[in-house]
Backbone as CSV, one residue per row, in Angstrom:
resi,resn,N_x,N_y,N_z,CA_x,CA_y,CA_z,C_x,C_y,C_z
1,UNK,123.677,-31.216,5.523,122.916,-30.454,4.300,123.013,-29.469,4.916
2,UNK,122.343,-28.743,4.115,122.315,-27.148,4.451,120.935,-27.111,5.459
3,UNK,121.369,-25.915,6.628,121.147,-25.544,7.574,119.801,-24.687,7.467
4,UNK,118.577,-25.511,8.081,117.479,-23.832,7.601,116.691,-23.445,9.139
5,UNK,117.729,-23.719,9.866,117.708,-23.147,11.139,116.391,-21.140,11.071
6,UNK,117.600,-20.713,9.841,117.157,-18.776,10.037,115.784,-19.085,9.740
7,UNK,115.544,-20.030,8.668,114.432,-19.686,8.025,113.595,-19.802,8.548
8,UNK,113.366,-20.880,9.654,112.405,-21.549,10.465,112.682,-20.960,11.570
9,UNK,113.450,-19.749,11.879,113.279,-18.990,12.830,111.689,-18.074,13.198
10,UNK,111.628,-17.321,12.264,110.699,-15.851,11.887,109.280,-17.139,12.959
11,UNK,109.139,-18.275,11.376,107.890,-19.346,12.094,108.076,-20.106,13.578
12,UNK,109.318,-20.270,14.147,108.734,-20.296,15.341,108.731,-19.182,16.379
13,UNK,108.798,-18.393,16.230,108.462,-16.780,16.945,107.015,-16.056,16.868
14,UNK,106.594,-16.968,15.232,105.073,-16.751,15.600,103.970,-17.515,15.441
15,UNK,104.602,-18.353,16.254,103.656,-19.981,16.835,103.753,-19.474,18.371
16,UNK,105.111,-19.504,18.487,105.154,-18.701,20.448,104.303,-17.570,20.996
17,UNK,104.619,-16.703,19.992,104.201,-15.349,20.817,104.537,-14.367,21.436
18,UNK,103.714,-14.102,22.238,104.610,-13.055,23.145,104.225,-13.333,24.974
19,UNK,104.733,-12.710,25.489,104.841,-13.586,27.509,103.326,-13.908,27.779
20,UNK,103.500,-15.355,28.206,102.671,-16.005,29.578,102.931,-16.779,30.497
21,UNK,102.118,-16.725,31.033,102.155,-17.030,32.161,100.831,-18.001,32.544
22,UNK,100.271,-19.140,31.985,99.037,-19.335,32.208,99.328,-20.732,33.481
23,UNK,98.357,-19.985,34.550,98.311,-21.187,35.371,98.929,-22.804,35.171
24,UNK,98.175,-22.994,33.705,97.985,-24.527,33.245,99.095,-24.516,32.453
25,UNK,100.122,-24.176,32.489,100.945,-24.241,31.584,102.177,-24.856,32.699
26,UNK,102.707,-25.976,32.004,103.575,-26.736,32.943,104.998,-25.771,32.802
27,UNK,105.214,-24.717,31.690,106.708,-24.466,31.321,106.483,-23.226,32.280
28,UNK,105.634,-22.781,32.918,105.855,-21.924,33.555,105.846,-20.679,33.186
29,UNK,106.018,-19.170,33.507,106.439,-17.680,32.565,107.503,-18.740,31.581
30,UNK,106.603,-17.599,30.340,107.373,-18.291,29.270,106.844,-16.697,28.051
31,UNK,108.376,-16.325,27.522,108.367,-15.185,26.868,108.683,-15.500,25.200
32,UNK,108.239,-15.793,23.638,109.258,-15.982,22.485,108.857,-17.444,22.906
33,UNK,108.533,-18.349,23.685,108.326,-19.755,23.779,109.994,-20.398,24.317
34,UNK,110.655,-18.728,24.970,111.224,-19.475,26.306,110.897,-19.471,27.466
35,UNK,111.198,-20.598,28.369,110.872,-20.412,29.320,111.885,-19.912,30.452
36,UNK,111.004,-19.918,31.550,112.362,-18.748,32.825,113.349,-19.826,33.138
37,UNK,112.871,-21.389,32.992,114.610,-22.065,33.370,115.441,-22.047,32.007
38,UNK,114.598,-22.387,31.188,115.801,-21.880,30.075,116.410,-20.718,29.349
39,UNK,115.738,-19.724,30.293,116.050,-17.974,29.505,117.387,-18.704,31.198
40,UNK,117.206,-19.518,31.710,118.328,-18.848,33.326,119.387,-19.625,32.713
41,UNK,119.251,-20.653,32.108,120.574,-21.597,31.584,121.551,-21.164,30.743
42,UNK,120.749,-20.493,29.203,121.300,-20.255,28.374,121.809,-18.588,28.540
43,UNK,120.744,-17.548,28.756,120.823,-16.248,28.584,121.535,-15.982,29.632
44,UNK,120.915,-15.421,30.761,121.050,-14.988,32.085,120.616,-15.841,33.313
45,UNK,121.863,-16.412,33.980,121.881,-16.677,35.464,121.177,-16.477,36.026
46,UNK,120.236,-16.946,36.583,119.521,-15.647,37.834,118.664,-15.215,37.673
47,UNK,118.359,-15.022,36.665,117.568,-13.904,35.637,115.849,-14.496,36.185
48,UNK,115.442,-13.772,36.489,113.508,-13.231,37.165,113.315,-12.366,35.689
49,UNK,111.544,-12.948,36.122,110.347,-12.972,35.045,110.819,-11.417,33.970
50,UNK,110.901,-10.465,34.945,110.905,-9.177,34.545,112.101,-9.334,33.024
51,UNK,113.058,-9.750,33.861,114.143,-9.948,32.570,113.745,-11.011,31.489
52,UNK,112.722,-11.713,31.245,112.714,-12.633,30.686,111.704,-11.828,29.809
53,UNK,111.169,-11.140,30.546,109.541,-9.646,29.420,110.816,-9.334,28.267
54,UNK,112.166,-8.774,28.979,112.588,-8.228,27.890,113.486,-8.765,26.704
55,UNK,113.172,-10.210,26.814,114.291,-11.143,26.297,114.336,-10.728,24.122
56,UNK,115.578,-10.656,23.753,115.351,-10.009,22.326,115.454,-11.345,21.229
57,UNK,114.866,-11.183,20.401,114.886,-11.997,19.209,116.159,-12.575,19.694
58,UNK,117.395,-12.132,19.034,119.024,-12.409,19.091,119.229,-13.389,20.591
59,UNK,118.833,-13.369,21.439,118.643,-14.365,22.491,118.085,-15.957,22.374
60,UNK,116.745,-15.127,22.080,115.595,-16.386,22.053,116.057,-17.354,20.854
61,UNK,116.887,-16.703,19.788,117.719,-17.776,18.712,118.613,-18.372,19.288
62,UNK,119.485,-17.896,20.233,120.695,-18.964,20.941,119.470,-19.692,21.987
63,UNK,118.521,-19.515,22.640,118.504,-20.577,22.919,117.407,-21.657,22.049
64,UNK,116.258,-21.461,21.129,116.255,-22.414,20.131,117.006,-23.519,19.665
65,UNK,118.032,-22.487,19.034,118.880,-23.309,18.348,120.379,-24.191,19.265
66,UNK,120.641,-23.746,20.749,121.172,-24.760,21.085,120.500,-25.389,21.997
67,UNK,118.727,-25.394,22.790,118.501,-26.770,23.233,117.255,-27.534,22.124
68,UNK,116.883,-26.660,21.413,115.931,-27.677,20.504,116.600,-27.953,19.260
69,UNK,116.883,-27.064,18.467,117.657,-27.026,16.815,118.672,-28.332,17.152
70,UNK,119.310,-28.180,17.854,120.855,-28.856,18.294,120.562,-29.792,18.580
71,UNK,119.463,-29.789,19.439,119.042,-31.839,20.386,118.639,-32.433,19.118
72,UNK,117.866,-32.452,18.772,117.535,-32.698,17.796,117.856,-33.472,16.227
73,UNK,119.120,-32.683,16.084,120.325,-32.423,14.681,119.534,-32.452,13.798
74,UNK,119.056,-30.879,13.955,117.676,-30.762,12.660,118.497,-30.674,11.399
75,UNK,120.183,-30.174,11.793,120.533,-29.586,10.690,121.073,-30.475,9.626
76,UNK,120.876,-31.899,10.058,121.070,-33.556,9.683,119.627,-34.154,9.038
77,UNK,118.415,-33.255,9.275,117.390,-33.867,8.863,116.779,-33.374,7.282
78,UNK,116.458,-34.322,7.133,115.556,-33.642,5.687,114.840,-31.976,5.175
79,UNK,115.446,-31.728,4.755,114.004,-30.528,4.809,112.872,-30.362,4.906
80,UNK,112.475,-30.190,5.521,110.555,-29.723,5.842,110.690,-30.830,7.708
81,UNK,111.432,-31.824,7.310,111.194,-32.474,8.502,112.000,-31.914,9.520
82,UNK,113.550,-31.545,9.532,113.548,-30.654,10.205,112.639,-29.978,10.887
83,UNK,112.002,-29.131,9.517,110.995,-27.795,10.632,110.020,-28.619,11.446
84,UNK,109.779,-29.650,10.730,108.571,-30.108,11.992,109.346,-30.903,13.163
85,UNK,110.088,-31.291,13.567,111.030,-32.004,14.872,111.252,-30.642,15.399
86,UNK,112.006,-29.551,14.702,112.229,-28.375,15.571,110.957,-27.995,16.377
87,UNK,109.545,-28.017,15.601,108.590,-27.556,16.168,108.136,-28.063,17.052
88,UNK,108.095,-29.700,17.201,107.967,-30.443,17.951,108.291,-29.820,19.162
89,UNK,109.705,-30.411,19.415,110.526,-29.268,20.517,110.658,-28.562,21.200
90,UNK,110.434,-27.595,20.697,109.915,-26.225,21.275,108.628,-26.621,21.920
91,UNK,107.974,-27.007,21.195,106.878,-26.703,22.073,106.266,-28.054,23.092
92,UNK,107.413,-28.876,23.060,106.744,-29.952,23.908,108.093,-30.683,24.381
93,UNK,108.776,-29.785,23.980,110.579,-30.620,24.656,111.541,-31.500,23.350
94,UNK,112.941,-31.988,23.428,113.334,-32.555,22.623,113.427,-33.602,23.251
95,UNK,113.567,-34.175,24.184,113.270,-35.962,24.025,111.577,-36.345,23.915
96,UNK,110.607,-35.680,23.326,109.867,-36.059,23.347,109.328,-35.747,21.606
97,UNK,109.987,-34.887,21.442,109.652,-34.899,19.837,110.430,-35.843,19.245
98,UNK,111.758,-36.625,20.329,112.161,-37.502,19.297,111.942,-38.944,19.086
99,UNK,110.812,-39.040,19.954,110.904,-40.523,20.721,109.395,-40.314,19.832
100,UNK,108.901,-39.782,19.235,107.526,-39.885,18.226,108.091,-40.117,17.015
101,UNK,109.204,-39.110,16.989,110.170,-39.847,15.601,110.158,-40.538,15.113
102,UNK,110.615,-41.363,16.645,111.490,-43.081,16.526,110.591,-43.732,16.662
103,UNK,108.913,-43.545,16.453,107.790,-44.011,16.619,107.622,-44.239,14.932
104,UNK,107.537,-43.080,14.343,107.128,-42.973,12.426,108.107,-43.571,11.805
105,UNK,109.347,-44.229,12.630,110.448,-44.300,11.111,111.150,-46.132,11.916
106,UNK,110.192,-46.359,13.165,110.144,-47.689,13.768,111.598,-48.030,13.931
107,UNK,111.741,-47.534,14.643,113.282,-47.771,16.050,112.869,-47.539,17.099
108,UNK,113.431,-48.212,17.992,112.843,-47.965,19.689,112.988,-46.818,20.248
109,UNK,111.913,-46.296,21.192,111.235,-44.595,20.880,112.667,-44.075,22.024
110,UNK,113.564,-43.766,22.198,114.766,-44.139,23.341,114.941,-42.359,23.481
111,UNK,114.420,-41.449,22.708,114.905,-40.017,22.792,115.861,-39.992,22.759
112,UNK,117.552,-40.806,22.242,118.119,-40.282,21.813,118.126,-40.684,19.739
113,UNK,118.939,-39.270,19.718,119.109,-39.311,17.917,121.004,-39.744,17.534
114,UNK,120.468,-41.096,17.624,121.481,-42.121,17.728,121.832,-42.797,15.691
115,UNK,123.153,-42.916,15.683,123.340,-43.604,14.057,121.631,-44.926,13.728
116,UNK,120.968,-45.573,13.920,119.658,-46.570,14.279,118.643,-45.363,13.518
117,UNK,118.278,-43.862,14.198,117.887,-43.490,14.153,117.741,-42.564,13.328
118,UNK,118.721,-42.073,13.203,119.396,-40.843,11.666,119.010,-42.214,10.680
119,UNK,119.799,-43.112,10.778,119.702,-44.049,9.491,118.316,-44.342,8.788
120,UNK,117.402,-44.852,10.053,116.147,-45.160,9.843,115.431,-44.237,9.004
121,UNK,115.903,-42.671,9.229,115.556,-41.656,8.644,115.876,-41.537,7.527
122,UNK,116.563,-41.576,6.859,117.368,-41.469,5.735,116.533,-42.317,4.805
123,UNK,116.266,-43.336,5.133,115.587,-44.411,4.446,113.848,-43.554,4.063
124,UNK,113.765,-43.793,4.986,112.266,-43.773,5.014,111.648,-42.199,4.425
125,UNK,110.015,-42.419,3.444,110.049,-41.326,2.830,109.927,-39.744,3.660
126,UNK,110.328,-39.010,3.057,110.034,-37.470,3.523,108.431,-36.925,4.165
127,UNK,108.136,-37.152,3.085,106.362,-36.923,3.428,106.110,-37.780,4.176
128,UNK,105.985,-39.499,4.389,105.393,-39.877,4.987,106.068,-39.913,6.820
129,UNK,107.224,-39.201,6.694,107.661,-38.915,8.216,106.672,-37.477,8.592
130,UNK,106.434,-36.903,7.350,106.119,-35.453,7.877,104.831,-35.641,8.395
131,UNK,104.217,-36.059,7.697,101.773,-36.565,7.912,102.438,-37.135,9.114
132,UNK,102.933,-38.837,9.697,102.368,-39.067,10.032,102.896,-38.421,11.903
133,UNK,104.354,-38.011,11.716,104.611,-36.682,12.885,104.010,-36.066,13.900
134,UNK,103.320,-35.477,12.492,102.612,-34.197,12.868,101.170,-34.777,14.028
135,UNK,100.457,-36.137,12.872,99.550,-37.152,13.617,99.832,-37.614,14.953
136,UNK,101.296,-37.907,15.468,101.372,-38.335,16.758,101.622,-37.153,17.862
137,UNK,101.837,-35.688,17.034,102.642,-34.589,17.896,100.813,-34.711,18.637
138,UNK,100.122,-34.480,17.414,98.188,-33.960,18.263,97.887,-34.929,19.235
139,UNK,98.388,-36.415,18.428,97.595,-37.858,19.130,97.752,-36.925,21.177
140,UNK,99.644,-36.602,20.878,100.464,-36.517,22.260,99.803,-35.346,23.005
141,UNK,98.926,-34.286,22.084,98.143,-33.361,22.812,97.380,-33.786,23.571
142,UNK,96.225,-34.712,22.985,94.981,-34.818,24.048,95.603,-35.526,25.152
143,UNK,96.187,-36.212,24.888,96.388,-37.453,26.067,97.355,-36.415,27.192
144,UNK,98.354,-35.099,26.545,98.414,-34.556,28.391,97.472,-33.868,29.257
145,UNK,97.245,-34.523,30.163,96.712,-34.955,31.732,96.020,-34.749,31.883
146,UNK,95.751,-35.976,30.609,94.489,-36.936,30.070,93.318,-35.868,29.656
147,UNK,93.843,-35.188,28.662,92.927,-34.754,27.898,93.357,-33.061,28.405
148,UNK,92.824,-32.672,29.855,93.171,-31.632,30.431,93.366,-30.501,29.709
149,UNK,94.812,-30.321,29.593,94.842,-28.909,28.637,94.550,-28.500,27.093
150,UNK,93.614,-29.961,26.881,93.640,-29.895,25.241,92.056,-28.747,25.066
151,UNK,92.315,-28.915,26.242,90.176,-28.207,26.336,90.903,-26.504,26.328
152,UNK,91.789,-26.366,27.295,92.373,-25.172,27.000,93.163,-24.377,25.593
153,UNK,94.058,-25.585,25.420,94.737,-25.234,24.823,94.393,-25.246,23.401
154,UNK,93.674,-26.463,23.260,93.197,-27.177,21.646,93.333,-26.822,20.565
155,UNK,92.411,-25.544,20.337,92.199,-25.085,19.172,93.722,-24.432,19.122
156,UNK,93.941,-24.008,19.381,95.735,-22.983,19.217,97.078,-24.584,18.554
157,UNK,96.895,-25.467,19.643,97.652,-26.293,19.456,97.081,-27.210,17.644
158,UNK,96.010,-27.277,17.264,95.108,-27.856,16.448,96.236,-27.167,14.932
159,UNK,95.716,-25.588,15.579,95.989,-24.401,14.384,97.471,-24.605,13.986
160,UNK,98.433,-24.167,15.199,99.527,-24.190,14.568,100.694,-25.734,14.249
161,UNK,99.920,-27.009,14.445,100.426,-28.262,14.260,99.818,-28.220,12.380
162,UNK,99.266,-28.480,11.751,98.178,-27.945,10.387,98.919,-26.834,10.598
163,UNK,99.901,-25.575,10.092,100.895,-24.656,10.037,102.028,-25.343,10.019
164,UNK,102.316,-26.267,10.101,103.606,-26.742,10.495,104.045,-27.303,9.282
165,UNK,102.804,-29.045,9.173,102.566,-29.574,8.674,103.245,-29.389,7.027
166,UNK,102.039,-28.049,6.723,101.756,-27.519,5.502,103.032,-26.623,5.376
167,UNK,103.859,-26.116,6.311,105.118,-25.224,5.972,106.250,-26.484,5.040
168,UNK,106.199,-27.607,6.228,106.895,-28.188,5.864,106.675,-29.010,4.999
169,UNK,105.766,-29.954,4.479,105.646,-29.776,2.924,106.126,-29.399,1.774
170,UNK,106.253,-27.935,2.021,106.022,-27.083,0.971,107.540,-26.675,0.588
171,UNK,108.235,-26.787,1.779,109.939,-27.049,2.267,110.258,-28.874,1.406
172,UNK,109.318,-29.325,1.524,109.955,-30.642,0.908,109.715,-30.226,-0.913
173,UNK,108.620,-29.625,-0.955,108.770,-29.628,-2.824,109.324,-28.546,-3.128
174,UNK,109.800,-27.902,-3.025,111.225,-27.066,-3.100,112.837,-27.405,-3.423
175,UNK,112.557,-28.149,-1.994,113.997,-29.072,-2.191,113.939,-30.270,-3.423
176,UNK,113.000,-30.718,-3.781,112.775,-31.453,-4.938,112.951,-31.381,-5.912
177,UNK,112.621,-29.760,-5.990,112.087,-28.877,-7.655,113.663,-28.338,-7.969
178,UNK,114.367,-28.046,-6.340,115.860,-27.720,-6.715,116.777,-29.128,-6.891
179,UNK,116.445,-30.019,-6.778,117.243,-31.216,-7.047,116.991,-31.707,-8.184
180,UNK,116.084,-31.415,-8.916,115.889,-31.216,-10.768,116.667,-30.829,-11.497
181,UNK,116.669,-29.607,-10.847,116.864,-28.101,-11.380,118.202,-28.754,-11.790
182,UNK,119.208,-29.267,-10.837,120.546,-29.615,-10.428,121.132,-30.922,-11.497
183,UNK,119.750,-32.093,-11.882,120.536,-32.501,-12.637,119.816,-32.239,-14.041
184,UNK,119.587,-31.284,-14.448,119.261,-31.145,-15.592,121.092,-30.683,-16.652
185,UNK,121.327,-31.132,-17.073,122.430,-30.548,-18.049,122.078,-29.211,-18.690
186,UNK,122.929,-28.157,-18.668,123.001,-27.226,-18.908,123.347,-26.476,-20.287
187,UNK,122.787,-26.184,-20.974,121.980,-25.871,-22.810,123.459,-25.434,-23.331
188,UNK,123.794,-26.106,-24.395,125.088,-26.071,-24.900,124.769,-24.963,-26.029
189,UNK,124.819,-24.203,-26.563,124.493,-23.526,-28.059,125.197,-24.709,-29.021
190,UNK,124.123,-24.205,-30.130,124.239,-25.880,-31.313,125.605,-24.663,-31.871
191,UNK,126.427,-25.777,-32.700,127.316,-25.466,-34.007,127.094,-23.916,-34.528
192,UNK,128.008,-23.449,-35.410,128.078,-22.434,-36.432,128.045,-23.246,-37.677
193,UNK,126.819,-22.945,-38.509,126.445,-24.005,-39.985,127.648,-23.552,-40.644
194,UNK,128.453,-24.723,-41.815,129.415,-24.280,-42.597,129.050,-23.483,-43.168
195,UNK,130.226,-22.705,-44.322,129.329,-21.456,-44.874,129.134,-22.728,-46.795
196,UNK,128.136,-22.217,-47.152,127.469,-23.151,-48.563,128.590,-22.820,-49.776
197,UNK,128.888,-23.957,-50.007,129.615,-24.082,-50.667,129.271,-23.227,-52.080
198,UNK,131.116,-22.235,-52.742,130.579,-21.417,-54.022,129.606,-22.235,-54.796
199,UNK,128.170,-20.797,-55.635,127.840,-20.967,-55.963,126.211,-21.850,-55.627
200,UNK,126.703,-22.295,-55.099,125.305,-23.300,-54.917,124.161,-22.434,-53.181
201,UNK,125.106,-21.168,-53.479,123.717,-19.646,-52.940,123.323,-19.023,-53.594
202,UNK,123.272,-19.616,-55.489,122.584,-18.615,-56.760,121.409,-18.876,-57.025
203,UNK,120.349,-18.474,-57.015,119.387,-18.676,-57.674,119.452,-19.959,-59.229
204,UNK,118.558,-20.535,-59.686,118.770,-22.060,-60.400,117.847,-21.584,-61.278
205,UNK,118.531,-22.084,-62.184,117.740,-21.591,-63.809,117.741,-20.069,-64.430
206,UNK,118.969,-19.074,-63.979,119.182,-18.087,-64.274,118.626,-17.861,-65.317
207,UNK,119.607,-18.560,-66.661,119.386,-18.091,-67.887,118.781,-18.658,-68.201
208,UNK,117.949,-18.844,-67.977,116.553,-19.969,-68.872,115.432,-18.898,-68.804
209,UNK,115.424,-18.366,-67.665,114.524,-17.389,-66.999,114.531,-16.099,-67.424
210,UNK,115.438,-15.486,-68.264,116.108,-14.604,-67.660,116.053,-13.985,-69.063
211,UNK,114.773,-14.683,-70.247,114.516,-14.630,-71.400,112.715,-13.679,-71.396
212,UNK,112.192,-14.267,-70.338,111.217,-14.321,-69.742,110.734,-12.913,-68.833
213,UNK,111.413,-13.168,-68.087,112.030,-11.923,-67.530,112.237,-10.659,-68.100
214,UNK,112.715,-10.737,-69.129,112.865,-8.600,-69.872,111.974,-9.235,-70.473
215,UNK,111.343,-9.971,-71.231,110.039,-9.656,-72.143,108.764,-9.043,-71.495
216,UNK,108.540,-9.879,-69.746,108.083,-8.824,-69.131,108.183,-7.713,-68.821
217,UNK,109.383,-7.480,-69.190,109.570,-6.485,-68.401,109.148,-5.333,-69.542
218,UNK,109.353,-4.911,-71.219,109.510,-4.369,-72.127,108.421,-4.246,-72.744
219,UNK,107.402,-5.562,-72.382,105.269,-5.271,-72.217,105.180,-3.961,-71.126
220,UNK,105.610,-4.855,-70.320,105.060,-3.536,-69.169,105.709,-2.126,-69.215
221,UNK,106.967,-1.679,-69.665,107.370,-0.503,-70.016,107.062,0.367,-71.822
222,UNK,105.499,-1.049,-72.167,105.006,-0.094,-73.499,104.301,0.099,-73.323
223,UNK,103.390,-0.562,-72.341,102.097,-0.788,-71.592,101.999,0.576,-71.310
224,UNK,102.851,0.652,-69.728,102.785,1.953,-68.905,103.288,3.160,-70.164
225,UNK,104.045,3.297,-71.427,103.838,4.350,-72.653,102.585,4.779,-73.315
226,UNK,101.875,3.141,-73.280,100.692,3.616,-74.265,99.507,4.609,-73.647
227,UNK,99.166,3.713,-72.218,98.156,4.638,-71.219,98.537,5.427,-70.762
228,UNK,99.731,6.850,-70.974,99.461,7.755,-70.745,99.999,8.714,-72.215
229,UNK,99.413,7.989,-73.085,99.244,8.902,-74.154,97.771,9.329,-74.638
230,UNK,97.407,10.587,-75.429,96.584,11.146,-75.783,95.584,10.189,-76.156
231,UNK,93.727,10.162,-75.641,92.940,8.751,-76.339,92.524,8.850,-78.004
232,UNK,93.063,9.723,-79.018,93.050,10.395,-80.315,94.534,9.567,-80.764
233,UNK,95.515,9.589,-80.478,96.302,8.895,-80.381,96.892,7.583,-80.343
234,UNK,96.216,7.668,-78.800,95.658,5.806,-78.881,95.254,5.719,-80.186
235,UNK,94.307,5.248,-80.349,92.875,5.704,-81.380,94.003,4.934,-83.039
236,UNK,94.656,5.984,-83.352,95.551,5.652,-84.532,96.956,4.996,-84.520
237,UNK,96.716,4.799,-83.452,97.978,3.512,-82.962,97.664,2.455,-83.103
238,UNK,96.460,2.588,-83.054,95.602,0.629,-82.667,95.090,0.422,-83.998
239,UNK,95.543,1.668,-84.480,95.070,1.541,-86.083,96.627,0.774,-87.143
240,UNK,96.864,1.965,-86.733,98.458,1.666,-87.897,99.223,-0.022,-87.073
241,UNK,98.878,-0.135,-85.534,98.825,-1.113,-85.299,98.460,-2.629,-85.977
242,UNK,97.293,-2.263,-85.893,96.470,-3.676,-87.021,96.266,-3.680,-88.304
243,UNK,96.317,-2.824,-88.729,96.851,-2.297,-89.968,97.909,-3.014,-90.831
244,UNK,98.937,-2.661,-89.651,100.820,-3.881,-89.708,100.073,-4.940,-89.104
245,UNK,99.675,-5.415,-88.839,99.432,-6.701,-88.649,98.766,-7.104,-89.321
246,UNK,97.446,-6.386,-90.150,96.753,-7.340,-91.175,97.648,-7.732,-93.012
247,UNK,98.673,-6.255,-93.123,99.830,-6.421,-94.356,100.873,-7.677,-94.221
248,UNK,100.768,-7.450,-92.927,102.003,-8.599,-92.751,101.109,-9.947,-92.721
249,UNK,100.176,-10.012,-92.472,99.681,-11.539,-92.570,98.993,-11.495,-94.236
250,UNK,98.504,-10.791,-94.767,98.354,-11.065,-95.912,99.348,-11.378,-96.706
251,UNK,100.624,-10.452,-96.393,102.322,-11.042,-97.217,102.151,-12.468,-97.432
252,UNK,102.139,-13.042,-95.917,102.339,-14.314,-95.472,101.738,-15.133,-96.279
253,UNK,100.557,-14.621,-95.895,99.832,-15.682,-97.026,99.722,-15.713,-98.920
254,UNK,99.996,-14.194,-99.487,100.454,-14.681,-100.546,101.354,-15.310,-100.692
255,UNK,102.572,-15.146,-100.704,104.087,-15.988,-100.553,103.652,-17.701,-100.251
256,UNK,102.870,-17.680,-99.130,103.152,-19.386,-99.528,101.999,-19.278,-100.616
257,UNK,100.901,-18.860,-100.345,99.798,-19.543,-102.000,101.175,-19.362,-103.434
258,UNK,101.943,-18.070,-103.369,102.571,-18.895,-104.518,103.626,-19.277,-104.438
259,UNK,104.009,-19.250,-103.747,104.824,-20.791,-103.082,104.650,-21.986,-104.256
260,UNK,103.130,-22.958,-103.028,102.661,-23.786,-103.692,102.477,-23.649,-105.108
261,UNK,101.451,-22.719,-106.109,101.817,-22.622,-107.236,103.248,-23.385,-108.026
262,UNK,103.615,-22.142,-107.928,105.416,-22.828,-108.318,105.546,-24.228,-108.322
263,UNK,105.008,-24.396,-107.085,105.548,-26.322,-106.448,105.061,-26.669,-107.265
264,UNK,103.895,-26.797,-108.060,102.631,-26.989,-108.513,103.148,-27.702,-110.086
265,UNK,103.519,-27.047,-110.660,104.171,-26.503,-112.093,105.206,-27.801,-112.220
266,UNK,106.499,-27.417,-111.296,107.478,-27.957,-111.217,107.435,-29.632,-111.113
């Protein structure tokens, strides 16, 4: 799996804050989540509290990666579960985080991330693991020293666990979205349409409509010419047209009457 450590590191640092040396904290002097013991183990053997106060983020990353992230095999866990388990390990120790995880997936809680534990994680629902592991984490915190530490650190612990759960579930959603994107087939351009056969791309009934188009065009031209004339000339032209039309009608009627008369005699 792709490692989320670089993505989780700034979140770890935000939760851990700066230097503390609270008398009720069993880890003793701690800076950015690194105890004096782990500082001496991974950064500077024989280092002092003054040295711990000067720890760099690069040195913090070394401790977090080697002592916590790798111990819980976070790079092999589903996205979201890795962050929940990793933050639990930094806050309460790798062994405790693994045991509570094992309780959630239903295997023997021996604190070792063996093949049975990893197999059970692969079969379990990711959201189920995250929600129940964070619930177990809070329950454990409330039991520490019979609840005495909860009175001092409870509010901060509760806020931290809530934020870890929210962010872990967000990572699950992002991972599922990415998986869905990978299953969608690529878009393939549709093939180009073949050219239309010769003649089919021409207007239909062209020969039947040409005469109508010509007639309407002629009427339009005459109308445009007539409108542009002087009103008196327009009146004279109308009289001429009406007279000519009447003469034609009269001659046609006279011709028909004479034809009927001749036919009757014969």
